[in-house]
C-alpha positions as CSV (number, residue, x, y, z in Angstrom):
1,X,65.3,62.1,70.5
2,X,61.9,62.9,69.0
3,X,60.7,64.5,72.2
4,X,63.9,66.7,72.3
5,X,63.3,67.8,68.7
6,X,59.7,68.6,69.5
7,X,60.8,70.6,72.5
8,X,63.3,72.6,70.4
9,X,60.7,73.2,67.8
10,X,58.3,74.5,70.4
11,X,61.1,76.6,72.0
12,X,61.9,78.1,68.6
13,X,58.3,79.0,68.1
14,X,58.1,80.6,71.5
15,X,61.4,82.3,70.9
16,X,60.1,83.7,67.6
17,X,56.9,84.9,69.3
18,X,58.9,86.6,72.0
19,X,61.3,88.2,69.5
20,X,58.2,89.3,67.5
21,X,56.6,90.8,70.6
22,X,59.8,92.5,71.6
23,X,60.3,94.0,68.1
24,X,56.6,95.1,68.1
25,X,56.9,96.8,71.5
26,X,60.2,98.3,70.4
27,X,58.5,99.6,67.3
28,X,55.7,101.1,69.3
29,X,58.1,102.6,71.7
30,X,60.3,104.0,68.9
31,X,57.2,105.3,67.1
32,X,56.0,106.9,70.3
33,X,59.4,108.5,70.9
34,X,59.4,109.7,67.3
35,X,56.0,111.2,67.6
36,X,57.0,112.8,70.9
37,X,60.1,114.2,69.3
38,X,58.1,115.5,66.3
39,X,55.7,117.2,68.8
40,X,58.6,118.7,70.6
41,X,60.1,120.0,67.4
42,X,56.7,121.4,66.3
43,X,56.3,123.1,69.7
44,X,59.8,124.6,69.4
45,X,59.0,125.7,65.9
46,X,55.8,127.3,67.0
47,X,57.6,129.1,69.9
48,X,60.3,130.2,67.5
49,X,57.7,131.4,65.1
50,X,55.9,133.3,67.9
51,X,59.2,134.9,69.0
52,X,60.0,135.9,65.4
53,X,56.5,137.4,65.0
54,X,56.9,139.3,68.2
55,X,60.3,140.6,67.1
56,X,58.9,141.5,63.8
57,X,56.0,143.3,65.5
58,X,58.5,145.1,67.7
59,X,60.6,146.2,64.8
60,X,57.5,147.3,62.9
61,X,56.3,149.2,65.9
62,X,59.6,151.0,66.4
63,X,59.8,151.8,62.7
64,X,56.3,153.3,62.8
65,X,57.2,155.4,65.9
66,X,60.4,156.6,64.2
67,X,58.5,157.5,61.0
68,X,55.8,159.3,63.0
69,X,58.5,161.4,64.8
70,X,60.1,162.3,61.6
71,X,56.8,163.2,59.9
72,X,55.8,165.2,62.9
73,X,59.2,167.0,62.9
74,X,58.6,168.0,59.3
75,X,55.1,169.2,60.0
76,X,56.3,171.3,62.9
77,X,59.1,172.9,60.8
78,X,56.5,173.6,58.1
79,X,54.0,175.2,60.5
80,X,56.7,177.3,62.2
81,X,57.9,178.6,58.8
82,X,54.3,179.6,57.9
83,X,54.1,181.8,61.0
84,X,57.7,182.9,60.8
85,X,58.8,181.3,64.1
86,X,62.5,180.3,64.2
87,X,63.1,176.7,65.1
88,X,65.9,174.2,64.2
89,X,65.2,170.7,62.9
90,X,66.8,169.4,66.2
91,X,64.2,171.4,68.3
92,X,61.4,170.2,66.1
93,X,62.5,166.6,66.4
94,X,62.8,167.0,70.2
95,X,59.2,168.3,70.4
96,X,57.9,165.5,68.3
97,X,59.8,162.8,70.2
98,X,58.8,164.3,73.6
99,X,55.2,164.5,72.5
100,X,55.1,160.9,71.6
101,X,56.8,159.7,74.8
102,X,54.6,161.6,77.2
103,X,51.4,160.9,75.2
104,X,52.2,157.2,75.5
105,X,53.0,157.6,79.2
106,X,49.7,159.2,80.0
107,X,47.5,157.4,77.5
108,X,46.9,160.3,75.1
109,X,46.8,160.6,71.3
110,X,50.1,162.4,70.4
111,X,48.4,163.9,67.3
112,X,45.9,165.6,69.7
113,X,48.8,167.1,71.7
114,X,50.5,168.2,68.5
115,X,47.3,169.9,67.3
116,X,46.8,171.7,70.7
117,X,50.4,172.9,70.7
118,X,49.9,174.4,67.2
119,X,47.1,176.6,68.7
120,X,48.7,177.2,72.0
121,X,52.2,178.3,71.1
122,X,52.7,177.5,67.4
123,X,55.5,175.2,68.7
124,X,57.4,178.1,70.3
125,X,58.8,176.7,73.5
126,X,59.6,180.3,74.7
127,X,56.1,181.6,74.1
128,X,54.5,183.9,76.7
129,X,50.8,184.9,76.4
130,X,49.3,188.1,77.4
131,X,47.5,186.3,80.3
132,X,50.9,184.9,81.6
133,X,50.8,181.4,80.2
134,X,54.3,180.0,79.5
135,X,56.0,177.7,77.1
136,X,55.2,175.1,74.5
137,X,51.9,174.1,76.1
138,X,51.1,177.5,77.6
139,X,50.8,176.5,81.2
140,X,49.8,179.1,83.8
141,X,52.3,179.3,86.7
142,X,49.6,178.5,89.3
143,X,48.6,175.5,87.2
144,X,52.2,174.4,86.9
145,X,52.6,174.6,90.7
146,X,49.5,172.4,91.3
147,X,50.7,169.8,88.7
148,X,54.2,169.8,90.3
149,X,52.6,169.0,93.7
150,X,50.8,166.0,92.1
151,X,54.1,164.8,90.6
152,X,56.1,165.5,93.8
153,X,58.3,168.1,91.9
154,X,59.7,171.3,93.3
155,X,58.2,174.0,91.1
156,X,60.4,176.4,89.2
157,X,59.0,178.7,86.6
158,X,61.8,177.9,84.2
159,X,60.6,174.3,83.9
160,X,57.6,175.6,81.9
161,X,60.0,176.5,79.1
162,X,61.6,173.1,79.1
163,X,60.1,170.8,76.4
164,X,60.0,167.6,78.4
165,X,58.8,169.1,81.7
166,X,56.2,171.2,79.9
167,X,55.0,168.1,78.0
168,X,54.8,166.0,81.1
169,X,52.9,168.6,83.0
170,X,50.5,169.3,80.1
171,X,50.0,165.5,79.5
172,X,49.1,165.0,83.2
173,X,46.6,167.8,83.0
174,X,45.1,166.4,79.8
175,X,44.8,163.0,81.3
176,X,42.9,164.3,84.3
177,X,40.6,166.4,82.1
178,X,39.9,163.6,79.7
179,X,39.0,161.4,82.7
180,X,36.9,164.1,84.3
181,X,34.9,164.9,81.2
182,X,34.6,161.2,80.1
183,X,36.7,161.8,76.9
184,X,34.6,164.7,75.6
185,X,37.3,166.7,73.8
186,X,35.3,169.8,73.4
187,X,34.9,170.1,77.2
188,X,38.5,169.1,77.7
189,X,39.6,171.9,75.5
190,X,37.3,174.4,77.1
191,X,38.7,173.5,80.5
192,X,42.3,173.6,79.3
193,X,41.8,177.0,77.8
194,X,39.6,178.7,80.4
195,X,39.2,176.4,83.4
196,X,36.3,174.4,84.7
197,X,33.9,177.3,84.7
198,X,34.3,177.9,81.0
199,X,33.8,174.1,80.4
200,X,30.5,174.4,82.4
201,X,29.5,177.4,80.3
202,X,30.2,175.5,77.1
203,X,28.2,172.5,78.2
204,X,25.3,174.7,79.2
205,X,25.6,176.8,76.0
206,X,25.8,179.8,78.4
207,X,26.2,183.2,76.9
208,X,28.9,183.9,79.5
209,X,31.3,181.5,77.6
210,X,34.4,183.5,76.8
211,X,34.9,184.4,73.2
212,X,38.4,183.1,73.3
213,X,37.3,179.6,74.5
214,X,34.4,179.6,72.0
215,X,36.9,180.1,69.2
216,X,39.6,177.9,70.6
217,X,37.7,174.6,70.6
218,X,36.7,174.4,66.9
219,X,40.2,175.7,65.9
220,X,42.0,172.9,67.8
221,X,39.6,170.2,66.6
222,X,40.0,171.4,63.0
223,X,43.8,171.2,63.4
224,X,43.5,167.8,65.0
225,X,41.5,166.6,62.0
226,X,44.1,167.9,59.5
227,X,47.0,166.5,61.5
228,X,45.4,163.0,61.7
229,X,45.4,163.0,57.9
230,X,49.0,164.3,57.8
231,X,50.7,162.1,60.4
232,X,48.0,160.1,62.2
233,X,48.3,157.1,59.9
234,X,51.9,156.6,61.0
235,X,50.9,156.2,64.6
236,X,47.3,154.7,64.4
237,X,47.4,152.9,61.1
């Protein structure tokens, strides 16, 4: 009887030890699961926070773009009024919106395009120069044909009066000029205004540089400087 009692006592001790070990392992397992769950929640929270930040950045970006377009529209209307060019708010908005789109597409500063257009046509999409340059960006027909070949377009002179087509052609030209002249805007403007020969004359400080090109470069750069103050902060700030 005594031996039986001793056996049960030992069994109880072993049982208690086993239960203790089981509870301990369960606690460790549970703790591990809880920690894993917490990590998962934290990861999900971090991902959600990242998504929210991206959404917020996207909304902020879109808001800035819209503000830039509206500010540019108002600037165009003001400039046209100063030189007595008739333009509707809708046309001014279209020019500003198109400028931004094609500037982004070709990696340009839309404020630079805006400044150049002020000098080229004063935002008159129907402008025709004495030399035969046409439209908002004052593209010569032979230049327009060459750019259309690059884009795979069928050339039609009427496209030079179209805001979007004129902007795409001029943006492509500016992109190529900026690449060719390593971002030197003075040479870019010289080439846009008078061709590669005038850009060479400007670089060499050659007396054969055309007076028109000589005057054109600082005028556009001055407008560019003013426009960066007026609307540039909304796109680059």
